[in-house]
Structure formats: C-alpha cells, structure tokens
C-alpha positions in Angstrom: 83.1 155.4 100.6 80.5 154.6 103.0 77.9 156.6 100.7 79.1 154.6 97.7 78.4 151.0 99.6 75.1 152.2 100.5 74.1 153.2 96.8 75.4 149.8 95.7 73.6 148.2 98.4 70.4 150.1 97.3 71.0 149.4 93.6 71.6 145.6 94.6 68.1 145.7 96.8 66.3 147.1 93.8 67.6 144.4 91.4 66.6 141.8 93.7 63.1 143.0 94.4 62.6 143.6 90.2 63.7 139.8 90.0 61.5 138.7 92.8 58.4 140.8 91.0 59.2 139.1 87.1 59.1 136.0 88.7 55.9 136.6 90.4 54.3 137.7 87.3 55.5 134.8 85.0 54.4 132.4 88.0 50.8 134.1 87.8 50.6 134.3 84.2 52.1 130.8 83.4 50.3 128.6 86.4 47.2 127.0 84.5 44.7 124.5 85.9 45.5 120.7 85.1 42.9 118.7 84.3 42.6 114.9 83.4 39.6 112.4 82.6 39.4 109.0 83.9 36.5 106.3 83.5 34.3 105.2 86.0 31.6 102.4 85.3 31.5 103.8 81.3 31.3 107.3 83.0 33.5 110.3 82.4 35.2 112.0 85.5 37.3 115.3 85.2 39.7 115.8 87.9 40.9 119.4 87.9 43.5 121.2 90.2 43.0 124.9 89.8 46.0 127.6 90.2 47.0 127.9 93.7 45.0 125.0 94.8 46.4 121.8 96.5 43.5 119.5 96.0 42.2 118.1 93.0 38.4 118.7 92.1 35.8 115.7 90.7 33.2 116.6 88.1 30.8 114.6 86.5 27.3 114.6 84.7 24.3 113.1 86.9 21.6 111.3 85.2 19.4 114.5 85.0 21.9 116.3 82.8 22.9 118.5 85.8 26.8 118.7 86.8 28.0 117.6 90.0 31.7 119.0 91.4 33.1 118.2 94.8 36.3 117.9 95.8 38.5 114.9 96.6 40.6 116.1 99.1 43.5 114.6 97.7 46.5 116.3 96.9 48.1 113.4 95.0 47.0 112.5 91.2 46.7 108.8 92.2 45.0 109.4 95.3 42.3 111.8 93.7 41.6 109.0 91.0 40.9 106.5 93.9 38.6 109.2 96.0 37.1 110.3 92.4 35.6 106.5 92.0 34.7 106.6 95.6 32.7 109.7 95.6 31.1 108.6 92.2 29.4 105.7 93.3 28.5 107.0 96.7 26.4 109.8 94.6 24.9 107.3 92.2 23.8 105.3 95.4 22.1 108.2 97.0 20.7 108.9 93.8 19.3 105.3 93.7 17.3 105.3 96.8 16.0 108.9 96.1 18.6 111.1 98.0 19.8 114.6 96.5 23.3 114.3 95.4 24.2 117.7 97.0 24.3 117.6 100.6 22.8 120.6 102.4 23.0 121.8 106.0 20.0 123.3 108.0 21.0 126.6 107.4 20.5 126.2 103.4 17.3 124.3 103.7 16.1 126.8 106.0 16.6 129.6 103.7 15.1 127.7 100.8 12.1 127.2 102.9 11.8 131.1 103.9 12.0 131.6 99.8 9.1 129.1 99.3 6.9 130.7 102.0 8.1 134.3 100.7 6.6 132.9 97.3 3.4 131.7 98.5 2.6 134.9 100.3 3.7 137.3 97.0 1.0 135.0 95.0 -1.6 136.0 97.7 -2.2 132.3 99.0 -0.1 132.2 101.9 -1.0 131.9 105.6 -0.8 134.6 108.4 1.6 132.4 110.3 4.0 132.3 107.4 5.3 135.6 108.5 6.1 134.3 112.0 7.5 131.6 110.9 10.1 133.4 108.5 10.8 135.5 112.0 11.6 132.6 114.0 13.6 131.0 111.3 15.8 134.0 110.8 15.7 134.9 114.8 16.4 131.8 116.4 16.4 128.5 114.2 19.1 129.8 111.8 21.5 131.3 114.3 21.4 128.0 116.4 21.1 125.2 113.8 22.5 126.7 110.5 25.7 124.7 110.2 24.2 121.5 111.4 23.5 118.7 109.0 19.9 117.4 109.5 21.1 113.7 110.5 23.3 115.5 113.1 20.7 117.1 115.1 20.0 115.0 118.3 17.6 115.5 121.3 20.9 116.8 123.1 21.1 119.2 120.4 17.4 120.0 120.9 18.2 120.3 124.6 21.0 122.8 123.8 19.0 124.8 121.8 16.0 125.1 124.4 18.6 126.6 126.9 20.4 128.7 124.4 16.8 130.5 123.2 16.0 131.3 126.9 19.5 133.0 127.1 18.7 135.1 124.3 15.1 135.9 125.0 16.2 136.4 128.8 12.8 134.6 129.9 11.3 131.2 128.9 9.0 131.5 125.8 5.5 131.3 126.3 3.4 128.3 124.8 2.4 130.2 121.6 5.9 131.1 120.9 7.1 127.5 121.3 4.2 126.3 119.1 5.5 128.7 116.5 9.2 127.6 116.6 8.3 124.0 116.5 6.1 124.7 113.5 8.7 126.6 111.7 11.5 123.7 112.6 8.9 120.9 111.3 8.5 123.0 108.0 12.6 123.1 107.7 12.6 119.2 108.2 9.7 118.6 106.0 11.7 120.5 103.2 14.6 118.4 103.7 12.5 115.4 103.0 11.2 116.4 100.1 14.0 117.6 98.3 15.8 114.5 99.0 18.3 115.4 101.8 16.9 112.8 104.5 14.6 109.7 104.0 11.3 110.4 104.1 10.8 108.4 107.3 14.1 109.4 108.9 13.5 110.3 112.5 14.3 113.7 113.6 13.6 115.1 117.0 11.1 117.4 117.5 11.2 121.2 119.6 9.1 121.1 122.3 6.0 122.7 121.5 4.8 123.1 125.4 5.4 126.6 127.5 3.5 128.6 130.3 0.1 129.7 128.7 -0.1 133.0 127.4 -0.9 136.2 129.9 -2.8 139.1 128.9 -1.2 142.1 129.1 -2.5 144.8 132.1 -4.7 147.3 130.5 -5.7 150.8 132.2 -9.4 151.5 133.2 -11.1 154.4 131.7 -10.4 155.9 134.9 -6.7 155.5 134.6 -6.6 156.5 131.2 -8.4 160.0 132.0 -5.6 160.1 134.7 -2.7 159.2 132.4 -3.7 161.7 129.5 -4.1 164.8 132.2 -0.9 163.9 134.0 1.1 163.8 130.7 0.1 167.8 130.0 2.2 168.9 133.1 4.4 165.8 132.9 6.1 166.6 129.4 7.5 170.0 130.3 9.6 168.5 132.8 12.8 166.9 132.5 16.4 168.3 133.0 18.2 167.8 130.0 17.7 169.0 126.6 17.0 165.1 125.7 15.2 164.5 128.3 12.7 167.0 127.5 12.3 166.0 124.3 11.9 162.5 125.0 8.9 163.3 127.2 7.1 165.5 124.7 7.4 162.8 122.2 6.5 160.3 124.4 3.5 162.2 125.3 2.0 161.9 121.5 3.4 158.6 121.0 1.1 157.1 123.9 -2.0 159.4 122.7 -1.5 157.8 119.1 -1.3 154.4 120.5 -4.2 154.8 122.4 -6.3 156.4 119.5 -5.4 153.5 117.1 -4.6 150.1 118.6 -1.3 150.2 116.3 1.4 147.8 117.6 4.3 150.0 119.3 7.6 150.2 117.5 7.4 147.9 114.4 4.3 149.6 113.2 4.2 152.9 115.1 7.9 154.5 114.6 8.3 153.7 110.7 5.0 155.9 110.2 5.3 158.7 107.7 2.8 161.7 107.1 2.0 160.6 103.6 0.8 157.2 105.1 -2.2 159.2 106.5 -5.2 159.9 104.2 -8.6 161.1 104.3 -11.6 158.2 104.4 -14.9 160.1 103.1 -18.4 158.2 103.8 -20.8 160.5 102.7 -19.9 164.0 103.9 -18.2 162.9 106.7 -14.4 162.0 106.9 -12.4 159.8 109.0 -8.6 160.0 109.2 -7.3 156.5 107.4 -3.9 155.2 108.2 -1.9 152.8 106.2 0.3 150.2 108.2 2.7 147.8 107.5 2.6 145.4 110.1 3.9 141.5 110.6 0.4 140.0 109.3 1.0 142.4 106.1 -0.1 146.0 105.1 -3.6 146.8 106.2 -5.8 150.2 106.5 -6.8 151.2 110.0 -9.5 154.3 111.2 -7.9 156.3 113.9 -10.5 157.9 116.4 -11.2 161.5 115.6 -9.3 162.3 118.9 -5.9 161.6 116.9 -6.3 164.1 114.9 -5.5 166.8 117.7 -2.6 164.7 118.6 -1.1 165.0 115.3 -1.5 168.7 114.7 0.3 169.2 117.9 3.1 167.4 116.3 2.9 169.4 113.5 3.0 172.6 115.5 6.1 171.2 117.4 8.0 170.1 114.3 7.6 173.7 113.0 6.1 172.2 109.8 4.9 175.0 107.0 1.5 173.7 107.2 -1.5 174.9 109.1 -2.9 172.0 109.9 -3.4 167.9 109.2 -5.7 168.9 106.1 -2.8 170.5 104.5 -0.1 167.9 105.2 -2.2 165.1 103.7 -3.0 167.1 100.4 0.8 167.8 100.2 1.7 163.9 100.7 4.9 164.8 103.3 7.3 162.0 103.1 8.8 162.8 106.8 8.6 160.5 109.7 5.7 161.7 112.2 7.4 160.3 115.7 10.8 162.1 115.3 12.2 165.2 116.8 11.7 168.7 115.2 15.7 168.2 113.7 14.4 164.8 112.2 16.5 162.9 114.3 14.2 159.6 115.8 14.6 157.2 118.8 15.0 153.7 118.1 12.9 152.8 120.9 10.4 154.2 123.5 10.1 151.5 126.2 12.6 153.7 128.6 10.7 156.8 128.6 7.7 155.1 128.8 8.9 153.5 131.8 9.8 156.4 133.5 6.2 157.8 132.7 4.5 154.9 134.4 6.7 155.2 137.3 6.1 159.4 137.8 2.6 158.8 137.1 1.8 156.0 140.0 0.4 153.9 137.3 2.8 151.4 136.9 1.4 148.5 138.0 -2.3 147.1 137.4 -4.6 145.8 140.0 -3.2 142.2 140.0 0.4 143.5 140.3 1.8 143.0 136.9 4.0 145.9 135.3 2.2 148.1 132.4 4.2 148.4 128.9 3.6 150.1 125.7 1.8 146.8 124.8 -0.9 147.8 127.5 -1.6 150.6 125.3 -2.8 148.6 122.5 -4.4 145.8 124.8 -6.5 148.9 126.5 -7.8 149.7 122.9 -9.2 146.3 122.4 -10.7 145.9 125.7 -12.5 149.4 124.9 -13.5 148.8 121.7 -15.0 145.4 122.8 -16.9 147.1 125.5 -18.1 149.8 123.0 -20.0 147.0 121.4 -17.1 146.7 118.4 -17.6 143.0 116.9 -14.3 140.8 117.1 -14.3 140.5 113.3 -13.8 144.6 112.9 -11.7 144.6 115.4 -9.3 141.8 114.4 -8.9 143.7 110.9 -8.7 147.1 112.5 -5.7 145.7 114.7 -4.1 143.3 112.3 -4.7 140.4 114.0 -7.0 137.1 113.5 -10.3 136.6 115.0 -8.8 133.3 117.0 -6.5 135.5 118.7 -8.9 138.1 120.0 -11.2 135.3 121.1 -8.6 133.7 123.2 -7.2 136.7 124.5 -10.4 138.9 125.5 -13.0 135.9 125.7 -13.0 135.9 129.3 -13.4 139.7 129.5 -16.6 139.5 127.3 -18.9 138.9 130.1 -17.8 141.6 132.3 -17.8 144.1 129.6 -21.4 143.3 128.8 -22.4 143.4 132.5 -25.1 146.1 131.9 -26.5 144.2 129.2 -26.4 140.7 130.7 -28.1 142.0 134.3 
C-alpha cells in the first residue's frame, strides 16, 4: 500500500510538472509586445511594452530623421502617455538650444574622445601626447568619473578624485603627471561641449595641474657601472632556490641590455622577440637594429656593439639550436628574448633588481636617492650626452621628445662638457 501510494504521488507530481511546463510554454509563445500610437504636437509617438518588461517605452523620430527611444518609467498606459508627452517636449527643447537629445555620462564621452585621438593617430597626424592622454583616461579618469554626468561634477568631486588618485598611485603625482591628467580631462569636457551634451559656456571644474617638480632619476657613474658589471658575473651564480638562480641570470642580461640600448624597461624591453632584431648595414659595417613598440609609437634603435655578446649568452643559456646571433636573425625566430629556458617569463624585474642593488652596495646614489631600473635608461642618456651625441639623435633613439631631453638633462650639459669648457 505504501508503495502504491508513492507511485500515485509520483505520477501526480509528474502531471503537475508537465502542466506547469505547458503553461510556461504557452506563456512565452503567446506573450507579445503591446504597442499604441499617440500624437503630440502633430508628431506620432509610439508607446511599446515588451514581453516581461513592466515599463512602457517611448519612440519617436527627431528632426534629423533619426529615431529616439527612451523609457517612460511608467507601468500604466495612462501615466505612460502623459510621461511620453513630457519626454518629447524636453527633447525638443534641448534640440532647440543646440543640445544633444541623448544624454551620455563621462565614461561614454571619454570613450568617444579616445576613439577620436586613436583615429587621428592612425591617420599619422596625431600628437605624441595623445598616447599619454589615452592612458590617463583609461587608467584614472574613467574609473573615477565614468558614471558621472558632466553637469554633476563639482569642485568637491574633483577634490575626491585628487585624494583617490594619490591612493591609487601610492604617492603625490608630479607636476608633469598632473598636467597630463588635466589636459586629458579637458579634452573630454571639450568633446562634451562640441557634441551638445553641455552648453558651450557651461562651467565645469578643472583638475589641478600643479604638483611637485619632476626629479631626475639617479644615474650611475662610469666607475659604478664597471663595478656593477663585474659584480654581476659572480652574483648571477648565487641564489638558494632554483627560481632565484634563474631570476639572477635573467636579471644580469636584462640590466646589460638596458644599459646598451637605452630602451624603456618593462613595457618596451620585456615583450621583445628575436624577430625584432635586424642588421643595419652602412657600407661594409653592420649595426644591430631593434624594432621597438613604445608609448610614443614604434621606432628603430641602434644597440651598442656590446649588446651582441649579451644576446649570444642568452642564446647559449636558452639552448637554442643556433650558433650565434647572426643565425637567429636570419631565421627570424619568433620567441621572447627575456624569458627562462623553458619559455616562461616574469611579469616584472623590479624585485630582483632591488636585490641586486642591495647586494652590490649600489642601492643609493651620491644624493641618497634609491636607484631603480629606470636609472639604467637615465645612465644611458647621461653617457650619450657626455660622448657628444646630439639631443635630436638621442631623442629619436630613446623614443622621447627633444623637449623632454632638454628639461631633464639641460642642467647636466655644462658638467658633461667640462673638459671642453675649461
């Protein structure tokens, strides 16, 4: 009896589920959009309620022929008709004074401005600063201001952004960084004005473009570089764990390569592949040419001859089936340069470099500033100027502007030329 009762209950449950499924199928198959038309100021407005939506949508044609659609926010048709009329009149009033019918927040406008700058850059007529603006907009402006309406941005919100940015950067930004962010912010606001999101003379608070003055990164002297290169020969053999040994060996060739090329560490150096290396011939002499994709766009740079020995040590360490760099270049090898023999690669080199500076006793310069990987690029520029390389050639080689070279190194020039001036 108990078994029969369970069977009857089971059959009843199955029938109930089947009935529910049938009802759901009928609901989804028969449920359709509801639409009615109303007339406001001789203009036809279509009100639509879609399946499974509780609000009525309003749709009408603008004077330029485009369709405009917006929710009424109303559930009942009577209230929806009234709200549709209000929406229509508001849109027409905005168009009459030159404003856009569609409201966009800061994030949407910022994305449009990024597209504008990228389009100009692609056409070859963009400015170098556009890449910096795009980075600032993506990294800082959109994450903070993205959801704000332009008209909602007040001085208090600007102040909140300043505090948030310090937290994100873990430091007070320099004057150059603040100027860059302020210029990027102004481009988005100007785009809002040009696209009719705000009136041409609408006042929007600006970002503070003032900050602490840029400070040159500490460089190495020639004597310190000789000391560092000699120290790394034995240092790379140390380390307790296997990973530490691998990082030390990679760090040595990485440091040498930065010193011999002036390339930016990380963003430019770490992605390099063997196929990016070429020979550049002038007469019967050849020079190592490297294709680099940096923040100022792609460029070629010429490496010092000493970089060849460094690269051939990497070839041997990786166990590549090539005798030398010449063979690697001829075969256009598509593999990362700065990686471990198994092909894996670190995401950053700052940690192992700090250990190298600590172990070598070269952590601080004569003024007490801590040296970083960027100090190697600064050292390259300092040595190049001392060797008589003109700033225009140096700027092209390093992928920066002449103005940047002048700002950072103009104070050093008399000291570098002391022998000629004395």
